[in-house]
C-alpha positions as CSV (number, residue, x, y, z in Angstrom):
1,M,-65.6,-5.7,-7.8
2,S,-69.1,-4.6,-6.8
3,E,-71.5,-3.4,-9.3
4,V,-73.5,-1.5,-6.7
5,V,-70.6,0.5,-5.4
6,G,-68.4,2.4,-7.8
7,R,-67.0,5.9,-8.5
8,G,-69.3,8.7,-7.3
9,T,-71.4,6.5,-5.0
10,V,-72.1,8.0,-1.5
11,L,-72.3,6.0,1.4
12,A,-74.4,6.8,4.4
13,G,-75.0,10.1,2.7
14,R,-71.5,11.3,3.8
15,Y,-68.5,9.2,2.3
16,R,-68.2,9.7,-1.6
17,V,-66.3,7.0,-3.3
18,L,-63.6,8.3,-5.5
19,A,-61.1,5.6,-6.9
20,P,-60.3,2.0,-6.4
21,V,-57.0,1.1,-4.7
22,V,-55.2,-2.6,-4.5
23,S,-56.7,-4.9,-2.1
24,D,-55.1,-8.4,-1.2
25,L,-58.2,-10.0,0.3
26,E,-60.6,-12.0,-1.7
27,G,-64.1,-10.9,-1.2
28,A,-63.5,-7.3,-0.5
29,S,-62.4,-4.2,-2.5
30,A,-60.6,-0.9,-1.4
31,W,-61.6,2.4,-2.5
32,Q,-60.2,5.9,-2.1
33,A,-63.1,8.4,-0.6
34,T,-63.5,11.5,1.0
35,D,-65.6,12.5,4.1
36,Q,-67.9,15.2,2.7
37,I,-68.8,16.5,6.3
38,L,-65.2,16.7,7.7
39,D,-64.0,17.3,4.3
40,R,-61.1,14.6,4.8
41,P,-59.6,11.9,2.9
42,V,-60.8,8.2,4.1
43,R,-60.4,4.6,3.0
44,V,-63.5,2.5,2.4
45,R,-63.3,-1.3,2.2
46,I,-66.4,-2.9,0.5
47,L,-67.3,-6.3,1.9
48,E,-68.9,-8.2,-1.1
49,H,-68.9,-12.0,0.1
50,G,-67.5,-14.2,2.6
51,A,-68.0,-14.0,6.5
52,V,-69.3,-10.3,6.2
53,A,-71.3,-10.3,9.6
54,P,-68.4,-11.2,11.6
55,A,-66.0,-9.1,9.7
56,L,-68.1,-5.9,10.7
57,D,-68.6,-7.0,14.2
58,A,-64.6,-7.4,14.2
59,A,-64.4,-4.0,12.7
60,R,-66.5,-2.6,15.4
61,R,-64.4,-4.3,18.1
62,A,-61.0,-2.8,16.5
63,A,-62.8,0.7,16.7
64,L,-62.5,0.4,20.3
65,V,-58.7,0.1,20.4
66,T,-57.0,3.4,20.5
67,D,-53.5,3.7,19.4
68,S,-51.7,5.9,17.1
69,R,-49.9,3.1,15.2
70,L,-53.0,1.1,14.5
71,V,-55.3,2.3,11.5
72,R,-58.4,4.0,13.1
73,V,-61.8,2.5,12.1
74,L,-64.1,5.6,11.6
75,D,-67.4,4.1,10.5
76,V,-69.2,0.6,9.9
77,G,-72.4,-0.1,8.1
78,T,-74.1,-1.7,5.1
79,H,-75.1,-0.2,1.7
80,E,-77.8,-2.0,-0.5
81,G,-76.8,-5.5,1.1
82,Y,-72.9,-4.8,0.8
83,G,-71.0,-4.2,4.3
84,Y,-68.4,-1.4,4.3
85,V,-65.7,-0.2,7.0
86,V,-64.4,3.3,6.7
87,S,-61.1,3.8,8.2
88,E,-58.2,6.6,8.1
89,Q,-56.2,6.7,4.7
90,L,-52.9,4.8,4.5
91,V,-50.2,6.8,3.5
92,G,-46.6,5.7,2.9
93,P,-45.2,2.6,1.2
94,S,-46.0,-0.8,2.8
95,L,-43.5,-3.1,4.1
96,A,-44.0,-5.4,0.9
97,Q,-42.8,-2.6,-1.2
98,L,-39.9,-1.7,0.9
99,A,-38.5,-5.2,1.2
100,A,-39.3,-5.8,-2.4
101,A,-37.0,-3.0,-3.3
102,A,-34.0,-4.3,-1.0
103,P,-33.8,-5.8,2.4
104,L,-34.0,-3.3,5.2
105,T,-31.1,-2.6,7.6
106,A,-31.4,-4.7,11.0
107,E,-32.1,-1.4,13.1
108,Q,-34.9,-0.2,10.8
109,A,-36.3,-3.8,10.7
110,R,-36.2,-4.0,14.4
111,A,-37.8,-0.4,14.9
112,I,-40.5,-1.2,12.4
113,V,-41.5,-4.6,13.9
114,G,-41.0,-3.4,17.4
115,E,-43.5,-0.6,16.8
116,A,-45.9,-3.0,15.2
117,A,-45.5,-5.3,18.2
118,S,-46.2,-2.5,20.7
119,A,-49.4,-1.5,18.9
120,L,-50.6,-5.2,18.9
121,E,-49.8,-5.6,22.7
122,V,-52.2,-2.6,23.3
123,A,-54.9,-4.4,21.1
124,R,-54.3,-7.6,23.0
125,R,-54.9,-6.1,26.3
126,R,-58.4,-5.0,25.0
127,G,-59.2,-8.7,23.9
128,V,-58.5,-7.9,20.0
129,H,-56.0,-9.8,17.7
130,H,-55.1,-9.4,14.1
131,L,-54.5,-13.1,13.2
132,A,-53.7,-12.0,9.5
133,L,-50.4,-10.2,9.5
134,R,-48.5,-9.7,6.3
135,P,-46.2,-7.1,4.6
136,S,-49.2,-5.4,2.8
137,V,-50.7,-4.3,5.9
138,L,-47.8,-2.6,7.4
139,H,-47.0,0.7,6.3
140,V,-44.4,3.5,7.1
141,S,-45.7,7.0,6.8
142,P,-43.6,9.9,5.4
143,D,-43.2,11.2,9.0
144,G,-41.7,8.2,10.2
145,R,-44.9,6.6,11.8
146,V,-45.9,2.8,11.5
147,L,-49.3,2.4,10.5
148,L,-50.8,-1.1,10.9
149,G,-54.2,-1.8,9.1
150,G,-56.7,-4.7,9.1
151,L,-56.9,-5.4,13.0
152,A,-59.5,-8.2,13.6
153,L,-61.3,-7.4,10.2
154,D,-59.0,-9.2,7.9
155,A,-58.9,-12.4,9.8
156,A,-62.7,-12.4,10.5
157,L,-63.5,-12.0,6.7
158,L,-61.3,-15.0,6.0
159,G,-63.2,-17.1,8.5
160,D,-60.2,-17.3,11.1
161,S,-61.7,-16.9,14.7
162,G,-58.2,-17.9,16.2
163,G,-59.2,-20.3,18.9
164,D,-58.6,-19.5,22.5
165,A,-56.6,-16.7,23.9
166,R,-53.4,-18.4,24.1
167,S,-53.1,-19.6,20.4
168,T,-54.5,-16.2,19.1
169,T,-51.6,-14.4,21.1
170,R,-49.1,-16.9,19.9
171,A,-50.2,-16.5,16.3
172,D,-49.9,-12.8,16.4
173,A,-46.4,-13.1,17.7
174,V,-45.3,-15.5,15.2
175,G,-46.8,-13.1,12.5
176,L,-44.8,-10.3,13.7
177,V,-41.4,-12.6,13.5
178,R,-42.6,-13.4,10.0
179,L,-42.7,-9.6,9.3
180,L,-39.2,-9.2,10.9
181,Y,-38.0,-12.0,8.7
182,A,-39.4,-10.5,5.4
183,A,-37.8,-6.9,6.3
184,L,-34.4,-8.6,6.9
185,T,-34.4,-10.8,3.8
186,G,-37.0,-9.4,1.3
187,L,-38.6,-12.9,1.3
188,W,-41.7,-14.1,2.9
189,P,-41.7,-17.3,5.0
190,A,-45.4,-18.4,3.9
191,D,-47.7,-19.2,6.7
192,P,-50.4,-21.7,5.7
193,R,-53.0,-19.6,7.4
194,A,-52.3,-16.2,6.1
195,P,-53.8,-15.1,2.8
196,Q,-51.6,-14.9,-0.2
197,T,-51.1,-11.4,-1.5
198,P,-51.7,-11.0,-5.3
199,G,-50.2,-8.5,-7.8
200,G,-47.3,-6.2,-6.9
201,E,-47.8,-6.8,-3.0
202,T,-46.1,-10.2,-3.4
203,L,-42.6,-11.0,-1.8
204,P,-40.7,-14.0,-3.1
205,P,-41.3,-17.2,-0.9
206,A,-38.3,-17.8,1.5
207,P,-36.3,-21.0,1.0
208,V,-37.2,-23.8,3.3
209,V,-35.0,-26.4,4.7
210,D,-36.4,-29.6,6.6
211,G,-39.8,-27.6,7.1
212,S,-38.3,-24.4,8.3
213,P,-37.2,-21.2,6.5
214,V,-33.6,-20.7,6.1
215,A,-31.9,-18.5,8.7
216,P,-31.8,-14.8,7.7
217,A,-28.1,-14.5,8.3
218,D,-27.5,-17.3,5.7
219,L,-29.2,-15.2,3.2
220,V,-28.1,-11.4,4.0
221,P,-24.9,-10.8,5.5
222,G,-24.7,-8.6,8.5
223,V,-27.9,-9.7,10.3
224,P,-27.4,-9.2,14.1
225,N,-27.0,-12.5,16.1
226,D,-30.2,-11.9,18.3
227,L,-32.6,-11.1,15.3
228,D,-31.3,-14.2,13.4
229,T,-31.8,-16.4,16.4
230,L,-35.3,-15.0,17.0
231,C,-36.4,-15.6,13.5
232,V,-34.9,-19.3,13.5
233,V,-36.3,-20.3,17.0
234,T,-39.9,-18.8,16.5
235,L,-40.3,-20.3,12.9
236,G,-38.7,-23.3,13.6
237,P,-40.8,-26.7,14.3
238,N,-41.1,-26.2,18.0
239,D,-43.3,-24.0,20.0
240,D,-40.5,-21.7,20.9
241,G,-39.9,-17.8,20.8
242,P,-42.2,-15.2,22.2
243,H,-45.8,-16.1,22.7
244,S,-47.2,-12.6,22.9
245,P,-46.6,-9.2,21.2
246,G,-45.4,-7.9,24.6
247,E,-42.7,-10.7,24.9
248,L,-41.7,-9.9,21.3
249,V,-41.3,-6.0,22.4
250,R,-38.8,-7.3,25.3
251,E,-36.8,-9.1,22.6
252,L,-36.4,-6.3,20.2
253,E,-36.1,-3.4,22.5
254,P,-34.4,-0.7,22.4
255,W,-34.7,0.4,18.9
256,G,-34.1,3.6,17.3
257,E,-36.0,6.1,15.3
258,I,-37.7,5.2,12.1
259,R,-36.6,7.3,9.1
260,A,-39.2,8.2,6.4
261,S,-37.0,6.9,3.6
262,V,-35.9,3.3,5.3
263,D,-32.3,2.4,4.6
264,P,-31.9,-0.7,2.4
265,A,-29.3,-3.2,3.4
266,P,-26.7,-3.3,0.6
267,V,-25.4,-6.9,-0.5
268,G,-22.1,-6.4,1.0
269,G,-22.8,-5.4,4.5
270,A,-24.4,-2.3,6.5
271,A,-26.4,0.4,4.7
272,V,-25.0,3.8,4.2
273,T,-27.2,6.5,3.1
274,A,-27.0,10.2,2.1
275,Q,-29.1,11.2,5.3
276,F,-26.5,9.7,7.8
277,P,-22.9,10.3,6.1
278,P,-20.0,8.6,7.7
279,T,-18.2,10.7,10.2
280,G,-15.0,12.6,9.5
281,E,-13.7,16.2,8.6
282,A,-14.8,17.8,5.6
283,A,-12.4,17.9,2.4
284,P,-11.3,21.1,1.0
285,G,-13.6,20.6,-1.8
286,G,-16.6,20.2,0.7
287,G,-17.0,16.5,0.3
288,V,-16.5,13.7,3.0
289,P,-13.1,11.9,2.7
290,E,-13.0,8.1,2.8
291,P,-11.8,7.2,6.3
292,D,-8.4,5.1,6.5
293,E,-6.2,3.8,8.8
294,G,-4.1,6.9,9.6
295,D,-6.6,9.6,9.9
296,E,-6.3,9.5,13.7
297,Q,-2.6,9.3,14.0
298,D,-1.8,11.8,11.3
299,T,-4.2,14.5,12.9
300,A,-1.9,17.2,14.3
301,P,-4.2,18.1,17.2
302,V,-4.3,14.4,18.6
303,V,-0.4,14.4,18.5
304,V,-0.2,17.6,20.5
305,Q,-2.6,16.6,23.2
306,R,-0.5,13.5,23.8
307,Q,2.9,15.2,24.0
308,S,4.6,16.0,27.4
309,V,5.8,19.6,28.1
310,R,9.4,18.6,27.8
311,T,8.9,17.0,24.5
312,A,7.2,19.8,23.1
313,F,10.2,22.2,24.1
314,Q,12.8,20.2,22.7
315,Q,11.0,19.9,19.5
316,Q,10.2,23.8,19.2
317,D,12.8,25.7,20.9
318,P,16.7,25.8,20.2
319,P,18.9,25.4,23.1
320,G,19.2,28.3,25.6
321,A,15.8,30.0,24.5
322,N,13.2,30.8,26.9
323,R,10.5,28.2,26.8
324,P,6.7,29.4,27.1
325,G,5.3,28.3,30.2
326,T,8.4,28.2,32.3
327,P,9.9,30.6,34.8
328,P,12.7,33.1,33.7
329,P,16.1,31.7,33.5
330,A,17.7,31.2,36.8
331,I,21.2,32.3,35.4
332,P,22.0,36.1,35.6
333,A,22.4,37.9,32.4
334,R,25.9,38.8,33.2
335,A,28.5,36.5,34.6
336,G,29.4,37.0,38.2
337,S,32.4,36.0,40.1
338,L,30.5,33.9,42.4
339,G,28.5,32.1,39.8
340,A,24.8,31.8,39.9
341,T,22.7,28.7,40.5
342,P,19.0,28.2,40.5
343,V,17.4,29.1,43.9
344,E,14.8,26.5,45.3
345,P,12.0,27.0,47.7
346,A,13.2,26.6,51.6
347,T,17.0,26.4,50.8
348,V,19.8,28.5,51.4
349,P,21.8,29.8,48.6
350,T,25.4,28.7,49.2
351,G,28.1,27.4,46.6
352,P,31.6,28.4,45.6
353,P,32.0,30.3,42.4
354,A,32.1,28.0,39.3
355,P,32.9,28.9,35.8
356,E,30.9,26.3,34.2
357,P,26.9,26.3,33.7
358,P,25.1,25.6,37.0
359,V,22.6,22.7,37.1
360,A,20.5,21.5,40.1
361,A,22.8,19.2,42.0
362,T,21.6,15.7,42.5
363,A,23.5,12.4,43.2
364,T,22.4,10.8,39.9
365,L,22.6,13.5,37.4
366,P,26.0,14.4,35.7
367,P,27.1,18.2,35.8
368,T,26.7,18.6,32.2
369,A,22.8,17.7,32.0
370,P,21.2,20.6,30.5
371,A,17.9,19.6,31.5
372,P,17.3,17.1,34.2
373,A,14.4,14.6,33.7
374,P,13.2,11.4,35.0
375,A,15.0,9.6,32.3
376,P,18.2,11.6,31.8
377,A,19.6,12.0,28.5
378,P,23.3,13.4,28.2
379,T,23.6,16.1,25.5
380,P,26.7,18.1,24.6
381,P,26.8,21.3,26.5
382,P,25.1,24.3,24.8
383,P,27.0,27.5,24.1
384,A,24.7,29.4,26.4
385,P,23.5,27.8,29.8
386,E,20.1,26.3,29.7
387,P,17.8,26.9,32.5
388,P,16.3,23.6,34.4
389,V,12.6,23.0,34.0
390,L,10.6,24.0,36.9
391,P,8.6,20.7,37.3
392,T,12.0,18.6,37.5
393,V,13.7,20.9,40.1
394,I,10.4,21.0,42.3
395,R,10.4,17.1,42.5
396,R,14.3,17.0,43.8
397,P,14.5,16.6,47.5
398,V,15.6,19.7,49.5
399,A,18.3,17.6,51.6
400,Q,20.3,16.7,48.4
401,S,20.9,20.3,47.2
402,T,24.7,21.4,47.4
403,G,24.2,24.8,46.4
404,S,21.5,27.2,44.9
405,G,21.5,30.4,43.2
406,A,19.0,33.3,43.1
407,P,17.4,34.9,39.9
408,P,18.8,38.4,39.1
409,S,15.5,40.1,40.5
410,V,15.8,38.1,43.9
411,P,18.5,39.3,46.4
412,P,20.5,36.3,47.7
413,A,19.1,35.7,51.4
414,V,22.7,35.3,53.2
415,P,26.0,36.1,51.8
416,P,27.5,33.6,49.4
417,A,30.5,33.1,51.7
418,A,28.5,32.2,54.6
419,A,28.8,28.4,55.8
420,P,26.3,26.1,54.0
421,P,23.9,24.9,56.8
422,P,21.9,22.0,55.7
423,A,18.4,23.0,54.4
424,P,16.6,20.6,56.5
425,T,17.9,22.1,59.5
426,S,16.9,25.5,58.7
427,A,13.6,24.5,57.8
428,F,13.4,22.5,61.1
429,D,14.4,25.6,63.1
430,F,11.8,27.6,61.7
431,G,9.2,25.0,62.1
432,D,10.2,24.5,65.7
433,V,9.5,28.4,66.4
434,I,5.8,27.8,64.8
435,G,5.4,24.4,66.5
436,A,6.3,25.5,69.8
437,E,3.8,28.6,69.6
438,Q,1.0,26.2,68.4
439,A,1.8,23.6,71.2
440,T,1.6,26.4,73.7
441,R,-1.8,27.5,72.4
442,A,-3.0,23.8,72.2
443,R,-1.9,23.0,75.8
444,R,-3.8,26.0,77.5
445,P,-7.5,24.8,76.4
446,T,-6.4,21.2,77.3
447,R,-5.9,22.1,81.0
448,L,-9.5,23.7,81.0
449,R,-11.4,21.0,78.8
450,F,-14.2,19.1,80.9
451,D,-14.1,15.0,80.5
452,P,-17.8,14.1,80.0
453,T,-16.9,10.4,80.3
454,A,-17.5,10.2,84.3
455,L,-20.7,12.1,83.7
456,V,-21.7,9.8,81.0
457,L,-21.1,6.8,83.3
458,I,-23.0,8.1,86.1
459,I,-26.2,8.8,83.9
460,V,-25.8,5.1,82.6
461,V,-25.9,3.6,85.9
462,I,-28.6,5.9,87.3
463,V,-30.8,4.7,84.1
464,V,-29.9,1.0,84.7
465,I,-30.9,1.3,88.5
466,V,-34.2,2.7,87.5
467,G,-34.9,0.2,84.9
468,V,-34.3,-2.6,87.4
469,V,-36.4,-1.2,89.8
470,L,-39.2,-0.8,87.4
471,A,-38.8,-4.3,86.3
472,F,-38.9,-5.8,89.8
473,K,-42.2,-3.5,90.6
474,A,-43.9,-4.9,87.3
475,L,-42.9,-8.5,88.2
476,F,-44.3,-8.5,91.6
477,S,-47.3,-6.4,90.7
478,S,-48.2,-9.0,88.1
479,T,-47.7,-11.9,90.7
480,G,-49.9,-10.3,93.0
481,S,-52.6,-9.6,90.6
482,S,-52.6,-13.2,89.4
483,G,-53.1,-14.4,92.8
484,S,-56.2,-12.2,93.6
485,P,-58.4,-14.2,91.3
486,N,-57.4,-17.3,92.8
487,T,-58.3,-16.0,96.2
488,A,-61.7,-14.9,95.1
489,A,-62.4,-18.2,93.3
490,S,-61.6,-20.3,96.4
491,Q,-63.7,-17.8,98.4
492,S,-66.6,-18.2,96.3
493,T,-66.2,-21.9,96.2
494,S,-66.6,-22.1,100.0
495,A,-69.5,-19.8,99.8
496,P,-73.0,-21.3,100.1
497,A,-73.9,-20.0,96.6
498,G,-71.3,-22.4,94.9
499,S,-72.9,-22.2,91.4
500,A,-71.3,-18.8,90.7
501,A,-67.7,-20.5,90.4
502,P,-68.5,-22.8,87.6
503,T,-70.0,-19.9,85.6
504,E,-67.0,-17.7,85.7
505,A,-64.5,-20.7,85.1
506,A,-66.4,-21.6,82.0
507,P,-64.9,-19.0,79.7
508,A,-61.6,-19.5,81.0
509,A,-61.7,-23.1,80.1
510,S,-62.9,-22.4,76.5
511,E,-60.2,-19.8,75.6
512,P,-57.1,-22.3,74.9
513,A,-59.4,-23.9,72.2
514,A,-58.2,-21.5,69.6
515,P,-57.4,-22.3,66.1
516,V,-54.1,-23.8,65.4
517,G,-51.8,-21.0,64.5
518,G,-53.9,-18.3,65.6
519,A,-56.4,-16.1,63.7
520,P,-56.0,-16.1,60.1
521,V,-53.9,-13.1,58.9
522,I,-53.5,-12.4,55.2
523,A,-49.8,-11.7,54.4
524,S,-50.0,-11.2,50.6
525,A,-52.2,-11.8,47.5
526,T,-51.7,-12.1,43.8
527,T,-54.3,-12.6,40.6
528,I,-54.2,-15.3,38.3
529,D,-55.2,-14.9,34.5
530,P,-54.7,-18.0,32.4
531,S,-54.4,-15.8,29.3
532,D,-51.9,-13.3,30.8
533,S,-49.1,-13.7,33.3
534,D,-49.4,-10.3,34.3
535,G,-52.9,-11.0,36.0
536,E,-55.9,-8.7,36.3
537,H,-55.1,-5.5,38.1
538,Q,-52.3,-6.8,39.9
539,E,-51.5,-3.3,41.3
540,D,-54.7,-3.3,43.3
541,V,-54.8,-6.7,45.0
542,A,-53.9,-5.4,48.4
543,K,-57.1,-3.1,48.4
544,A,-59.0,-6.3,49.1
545,F,-57.7,-6.7,52.6
546,D,-56.8,-3.3,53.7
547,S,-59.5,-2.8,56.0
548,D,-60.8,0.1,54.0
549,P,-64.3,-0.6,52.5
550,S,-64.1,2.4,49.9
551,T,-61.0,0.6,48.1
552,F,-61.4,-2.7,46.1
553,W,-59.6,-5.0,43.8
554,Y,-61.6,-5.6,40.5
555,T,-61.3,-7.8,37.3
556,Q,-61.5,-6.6,33.8
557,T,-65.1,-5.7,32.6
558,Y,-66.6,-8.2,29.9
559,K,-69.8,-8.0,27.9
560,R,-70.8,-11.7,29.2
561,D,-70.4,-13.3,32.6
562,D,-68.3,-16.2,31.1
563,F,-65.3,-13.8,30.3
564,A,-66.7,-13.3,26.6
565,G,-65.2,-16.6,26.0
566,F,-61.6,-15.5,26.3
567,K,-60.8,-17.6,29.5
568,N,-62.4,-20.1,31.7
569,G,-62.0,-18.2,35.0
570,V,-59.8,-15.8,36.9
571,G,-58.2,-16.5,40.4
572,Y,-57.3,-14.6,43.5
573,A,-54.6,-16.4,45.4
574,I,-54.3,-15.6,49.2
575,T,-51.2,-16.3,51.3
576,L,-51.4,-16.2,55.1
577,T,-48.7,-15.3,57.5
578,A,-48.6,-18.8,59.0
579,K,-50.4,-22.0,58.5
580,T,-53.8,-21.4,60.2
581,T,-57.1,-23.6,60.4
582,V,-59.7,-21.6,58.3
583,T,-63.2,-22.2,59.0
584,T,-65.3,-19.3,57.2
585,V,-64.4,-16.9,54.4
586,T,-66.2,-13.7,54.2
587,L,-66.3,-11.8,50.8
588,H,-67.5,-8.2,50.7
589,S,-68.1,-7.0,47.2
590,N,-69.9,-4.3,45.2
591,S,-71.2,-7.1,42.7
592,T,-74.1,-9.6,43.1
593,G,-74.6,-12.9,41.3
594,G,-71.8,-14.9,39.6
595,N,-69.9,-17.8,41.3
596,V,-66.5,-18.5,43.1
597,E,-65.0,-21.8,44.1
598,I,-62.6,-21.7,47.1
599,R,-59.7,-24.3,47.5
600,A,-56.7,-24.8,49.8
601,T,-54.1,-24.5,47.0
602,D,-51.7,-21.8,45.7
603,A,-51.2,-19.8,42.6
604,A,-49.1,-22.2,40.8
605,N,-52.0,-24.7,40.9
606,P,-55.2,-22.7,41.2
607,T,-57.8,-25.5,40.1
608,T,-56.0,-28.4,42.1
609,G,-57.7,-30.0,45.1
610,P,-61.2,-30.1,46.3
611,V,-63.8,-27.4,46.2
612,L,-64.1,-26.4,50.0
613,A,-66.9,-23.8,49.4
614,S,-68.6,-22.3,46.3
615,G,-71.6,-19.9,45.7
616,P,-72.6,-16.3,44.2
617,F,-71.0,-13.0,45.3
618,G,-73.0,-10.4,47.3
619,P,-72.6,-7.4,49.7
620,D,-71.6,-9.7,52.6
621,A,-71.3,-13.4,51.3
622,V,-70.1,-15.9,53.9
623,F,-68.7,-19.2,52.8
624,T,-68.0,-22.0,55.3
625,L,-65.4,-24.6,54.3
626,N,-66.4,-28.1,54.6
627,P,-64.2,-29.3,56.2
628,A,-62.3,-26.7,58.1
629,T,-58.9,-26.8,56.6
630,E,-55.4,-26.1,58.1
631,T,-53.7,-24.2,55.2
632,Q,-51.3,-21.2,54.6
633,S,-52.9,-20.4,51.2
634,L,-56.2,-20.2,49.7
635,V,-57.4,-19.6,46.2
636,L,-60.6,-18.0,45.2
637,W,-61.4,-19.1,41.7
638,I,-64.0,-17.1,39.8
639,T,-65.8,-19.2,37.2
640,Q,-68.7,-16.8,36.6
641,L,-68.4,-13.0,36.7
642,P,-71.2,-11.1,38.8
643,T,-73.1,-8.0,37.8
644,A,-71.4,-4.9,38.5
645,P,-73.1,-1.6,39.4
646,D,-72.8,-0.1,35.9
647,G,-74.5,-3.2,34.3
648,G,-71.2,-4.7,33.0
649,F,-70.1,-8.1,34.1
650,R,-66.9,-7.3,36.5
651,L,-66.2,-8.4,40.1
652,E,-65.4,-5.7,42.7
653,L,-63.9,-7.1,45.9
654,T,-64.0,-4.7,48.7
655,E,-62.8,-6.7,51.7
656,I,-62.0,-10.4,52.5
657,A,-62.5,-11.8,56.2
658,L,-60.9,-15.0,57.3
659,S,-61.9,-16.9,60.5
């Protein structure tokens, strides 16, 4: 711990140091402090020894990345020879503390690591990497937010520059998978490059078999197959798994909400917490009953909802009673000499008197059936006649009815003694009257209706004739006009001033010498970024050949013309509509300087093939291909960035012209 900085020290006349906190990096101490100007708590890290200057520069670069899940860097400076970094205060337990208590549930582990991966993907797009991921830098705040600290700073203090863009991106992706492994198992799969966390921030090491950590599913039951496979493949001996935080996000999503008190995973299976009780009805004492196999079958409302109407009536009502939801009994209250039978729609009430209870007559049901149904079940005759169920009666064909009756409130339509005419005949006669009247009305407008078929045919014939006439006129006029130049040429040849004829014929002779395939026309374009499969501003590639000088495609802005060491170049691949001979390429841009190489290749192999032309950018830079090349694709490979109007290093390509 530094002897210069201690309790009560004021840094930069603003930050008062209060108390030390645990730091897991050698050469740096952490303190709780307060910002005396804004009156807010902050965290101060004192860089005592090690790569202090690179660490301060890394902290300044991390301050340019804005994301709510990354701990903000508020100030960077030096105090009496010691460097310091002021950041917002870390609140909530770290992943090391959570996993040390008990492994997290798969859902919470997926959500926490997924949020951390999303934050690092934002930083990666700004060219900043963490490179020192470990459980002590990942915290869960009381309001359920993920906070990731030490971006770029920790790795720089340890002297880890990370290498090229591909290796640094892969290192962060593997570090995130290690955090996922630790969250699922409570064990840390040691990485030789990562710092060892001392004291209470340490997790037990994960067991290793054949140089790789044991699969999480073999250590903790209930780990999903996708998370188990992700850990095994990424932490295995091969270079498999996600190669960037963005790819890991796509592997993990979707995930749910992060709870402030993260659920531990019990040894026997999935976690159950008081915040999310199991579903079920409350017991009479106010508790939640344990679920069993018979809960769904023994619940009365479920049984009622699945009963048919007929079954419910048989269970609830005695024979002969009026059933709820059915029409009144079809049998009169007093016995008549003629007997009463149910009346059906569109039927004539007929039938001789019968002393026994009447039923709806069908060919398949016995006379004693009290309630016809699709599956008849004979029962003993009840003491009182039981009315038929209305839905069953409606489904019977009218033609099979041999007799019918009327309710007491409905008078019989005809005397019972009348002859029983067939019901279909009565319905047919009534329909004939209505049908005859409708047919008469339908025939009246038919006689007066105009048939447009003949008129349409006449119009079509006229249009065809007019088209043929116009076609012949155009054909003969073109023939006549093509002959007049020949006549004029012959006349000019016979004239004394014969020198005029070769002069006019010279342009005509030079016209057939056009490039192979016609003039080059750009069909599409794409960008090439060796460090990012998404390219650079892929959404604006079409603005470089839209014939609008006010729009342009542009690269990322860098602090140096060599892409700040992140990559060796950026490409712009052009695809033509057809294979064409290209002689010159004209690049209009808002930038000057830099260097571009033009090759006849495609986006899959941007640096393959000879360089046909190269040079700096300018407002109107013309590049002549040597030799002229017949191709369908070109690649503009930018090896050095030009200077943009704002002083940065960026290419703004307004228009591309090919000839």
